[in-house]
C-alpha positions in Angstrom: -18.9 -9.7 -6.2 -17.4 -7.5 -3.6 -14.9 -4.6 -3.3 -11.1 -4.9 -3.7 -9.7 -2.3 -1.4 -6.0 -2.8 -1.7 -4.5 -2.1 -5.2 -1.3 -0.5 -6.4 -0.6 1.3 -9.7 2.4 2.7 -11.5 2.3 5.6 -9.1 4.0 3.4 -6.5 5.2 -0.2 -7.2 2.4 -1.5 -9.5 2.7 -2.1 -13.2 -0.7 -0.9 -14.4 -2.1 2.7 -14.8 -5.0 3.7 -12.7 -7.3 3.8 -15.7 -6.2 0.2 -16.6 -7.0 -0.9 -13.0 -10.5 0.6 -13.0 -11.2 -1.1 -16.4 -9.9 -4.4 -15.2 -11.9 -4.3 -11.9 -15.0 -3.2 -13.8 -14.6 -6.0 -16.4 -14.0 -8.6 -13.7 -17.3 -7.8 -12.1 -16.0 -6.3 -8.9 -18.5 -4.0 -7.2 -15.8 -1.4 -6.8 -12.2 -0.8 -5.9 -9.8 1.5 -4.0 -6.5 2.7 -5.3 -4.0 2.4 -2.4 -0.6 3.4 -3.7 2.3 3.5 -1.3 2.6 7.0 0.2 1.1 8.6 -2.9 -2.3 9.7 -4.1 -1.1 10.9 -7.5 -3.2 8.4 -9.4 -6.5 9.1 -7.7 -7.8 11.8 -10.1 -7.2 9.6 -13.1 -8.9 6.6 -11.5 -11.8 8.7 -10.3 -12.4 10.2 -13.8 -12.5 6.8 -15.4 -14.8 5.4 -12.7 -17.2 8.3 -13.2 -17.2 7.6 -16.9 -18.2 4.0 -16.2 -20.5 4.8 -13.4 -18.3 2.6 -11.2 -17.7 2.8 -7.4 -14.2 4.2 -6.7 -12.8 4.8 -3.2 -9.8 7.1 -2.8 -7.0 5.3 -0.9 -3.4 5.3 0.2 -1.0 3.0 2.0 1.4 4.6 4.5 4.4 2.6 5.6 5.6 3.0 9.1 7.9 1.3 11.6 6.7 0.8 15.2 9.3 -0.8 17.4 10.5 -3.9 15.5 7.3 -4.2 13.5 6.7 -2.7 10.0 3.1 -1.3 10.2 1.2 -0.3 7.1 -1.8 2.0 7.5 -4.4 2.2 4.8 -6.4 5.3 4.4 -9.8 5.4 2.7 -12.4 7.9 1.6 -10.3 11.0 2.6 -10.3 14.3 0.9 -7.4 14.1 -1.5 -7.3 17.9 -1.7 -6.5 18.2 2.1 -3.4 20.4 2.3 -1.9 18.8 5.4 -2.2 15.4 3.7 -0.6 16.7 0.4 2.2 18.5 2.2 3.1 15.4 4.3 3.0 13.1 1.3 5.4 15.4 -0.5 7.8 15.1 2.4 7.4 11.3 2.5 8.3 10.9 -1.1 11.5 13.0 -0.6 12.4 11.0 2.5 11.6 7.7 0.8 13.9 8.5 -2.1 16.6 9.4 0.3 16.1 6.0 2.0 16.3 4.2 -1.4 19.6 5.9 -2.1 21.0 4.6 1.2 19.8 1.1 0.3 21.6 1.4 -3.1 24.8 2.5 -1.3 24.6 -0.5 1.0 24.1 -2.8 -1.9 27.2 -1.4 -3.5 29.1 -2.1 -0.3 28.0 -5.7 -0.6 29.4 -6.1 -4.1 26.3 -5.3 -6.1 27.4 -2.3 -8.1 24.0 -1.1 -9.2 23.7 2.6 -10.0 21.0 5.0 -8.8 20.3 5.9 -12.4 19.5 2.2 -13.2 17.0 2.2 -10.3 15.3 5.4 -11.4 14.4 4.1 -14.8 12.4 1.3 -13.2 9.5 3.7 -12.5 7.7 6.5 -14.3 6.7 8.1 -11.1 8.6 9.9 -8.3 8.1 6.9 -5.9 11.1 4.6 -5.6 10.8 1.6 -3.3 12.6 -1.7 -2.7 10.7 -3.4 -5.6 12.2 -0.9 -8.0 15.7 -1.5 -6.6 15.3 -5.3 -6.8 13.9 -5.0 -10.4 17.1 -3.1 -11.3 19.3 -5.8 -9.8 17.4 -8.4 -11.8 17.6 -6.6 -15.1 21.3 -6.0 -14.5 21.8 -9.8 -14.2 22.8 -9.6 -10.6 20.1 -11.9 -9.3 19.6 -15.4 -10.6 15.9 -16.2 -11.3 16.0 -19.4 -9.2 17.2 -17.4 -6.2 14.7 -14.5 -6.6 12.8 -14.8 -3.3 15.7 -15.7 -1.2 17.8 -12.9 -2.7 15.1 -10.3 -1.9 14.9 -11.4 1.7 18.7 -11.5 2.0 19.4 -8.1 0.6 16.2 -6.1 1.1 14.0 -7.9 3.6 13.4 -6.6 7.1 16.6 -8.2 8.3 18.4 -7.9 5.0 22.0 -6.7 4.7 20.9 -3.5 2.8 17.7 -2.8 4.6 17.1 0.7 5.9 14.3 1.3 8.4 11.4 3.6 7.5 11.6 7.1 9.1 9.2 8.9 6.8 6.1 9.0 9.2 5.2 7.5 12.5 2.4 5.0 12.9 0.2 7.3 15.1 1.0 10.3 12.9 -0.2 8.3 9.9 -3.4 7.4 11.6 -4.0 11.0 12.6 -3.2 12.3 9.2 -5.8 10.1 7.5 -8.5 10.9 10.2 -7.9 14.6 9.9 -8.3 14.4 6.2 -11.9 13.1 6.8 -10.9 9.5 6.0 -10.7 6.3 8.0 -7.4 4.7 9.0 -7.2 0.9 8.7 -4.5 -1.5 9.7 -3.3 -3.4 6.6 -2.6 -7.1 6.6 -2.3 -7.6 10.3 -1.2 -11.2 9.7 2.0 -10.0 8.1 2.6 -7.6 11.0 2.5 -10.7 13.2 2.1 -8.7 16.4 -1.6 -8.5 17.4 -0.7 -7.1 20.8 -0.2 -3.7 19.1 -3.8 -3.5 17.8 -5.3 -2.1 21.0 -2.6 0.6 21.1 -3.5 1.6 17.5 -7.2 1.6 18.3 -6.5 4.0 21.2 -4.6 6.2 18.7 -7.6 6.5 16.4 -7.5 3.3 14.2 -10.9 2.8 12.6 -10.6 -0.5 10.7 -8.8 -3.8 10.2 -8.0 -5.5 6.9 -9.5 -8.8 7.8 -9.6 -10.3 4.3 -6.1 -10.7 2.7 -4.7 -13.3 0.3 -2.1 -14.7 2.8 -4.5 -14.8 5.8 -5.5 -18.4 6.5 -9.1 -19.2 7.7 -8.0 -19.2 11.4 -6.4 -15.7 11.0 -9.5 -14.4 9.2 -11.7 -15.6 12.0 -9.4 -14.1 14.6 -9.3 -10.7 12.9 -13.1 -10.7 12.5 -13.4 -11.3 16.2 -10.8 -8.5 17.0 -12.7 -6.1 14.7 -15.9 -6.9 16.6 -14.2 -6.5 20.0 -12.7 -3.1 19.2 -15.6 -1.9 17.0 -13.5 -1.6 13.9 -14.7 -1.6 10.3 -13.7 -4.8 8.3 -12.0 -4.3 5.0 -10.2 -6.5 2.5 -8.2 -6.4 -0.6 -5.8 -8.4 -2.8 -2.7 -6.1 -2.6 -2.6 -6.4 -6.4 0.5 -5.0 -8.1 -0.2 -6.0 -11.7 2.1 -8.3 -13.6 4.6 -8.6 -10.7 1.9 -9.5 -8.2 1.6 -12.8 -6.4 -2.1 -12.2 -6.0 -4.7 -11.7 -8.6 -7.1 -8.7 -8.6 -10.1 -9.7 -6.4 -8.3 -12.5 -4.6 -9.4 -10.8 -1.4 -12.4 -8.5 -1.1 -15.2 -7.3 1.2 -18.9 -7.4 0.4 -20.1 -4.4 2.4 -18.7 -0.9 2.7 -21.9 0.9 3.5 -21.0 1.4 7.2 -18.1 3.8 6.3 -18.1 4.7 2.6 -20.1 7.7 1.6 -19.7 8.9 -2.0 -17.8 12.2 -2.3 -17.0 14.3 -5.4 -13.4 15.3 -5.3 -12.3 15.6 -8.9 -12.1 19.2 -10.2 -11.4 20.5 -13.7 
């Protein structure tokens, strides 16, 4: 089997611990995995220790969320040094900004007759990260969202054009690319099919983008072929991953993967006692 390079843990909006994800990927027979929590690398040390115990390939990762014009652009970072001080300082600021954004979303929901409290949102996570999924989970558990209206309700309230949506202002797209590259990693454009604006790819390449997430669960065969061709055209590394979030995930672990990472992955020892 190949490598699943897009996975989330409890340190962002997933439901499994990093150790549980490593064990699950190992038992599934995947060749290796990356942990790519949203705007957080808090789970990397745990995952790396468990992978080392099993003799398993683990790639440090992160997914940075940005807005570029009208497009939401996610930048995946791989194989960086998680002890890089510039990276750590910026991620700390992003978490603070993200939580401020989440509080604004909660306030807008209250203005639309959904009286959810910030405290009820906070208990949906054991980490410092709070995103839209935690807010929506709080709404569901408070009985404010009917199960049969789940997807439509998320889009209506929290989607890109939702009534309570607040744009991302934590980090710019080119800043995210530069941050990863300067931490000795490679910056990859996540799920370009979801971004739905391929005309931006040359701009990102000029800004230092090094890879493209070609293999992704919602990419159809035509899209996969198109992104393979674009990767070749712009000399980008091809990556792939399931975007697995655990029990709340639409995709299963390993639903998208890549067979070869030898062009860009070089094992580094980052874990210290």
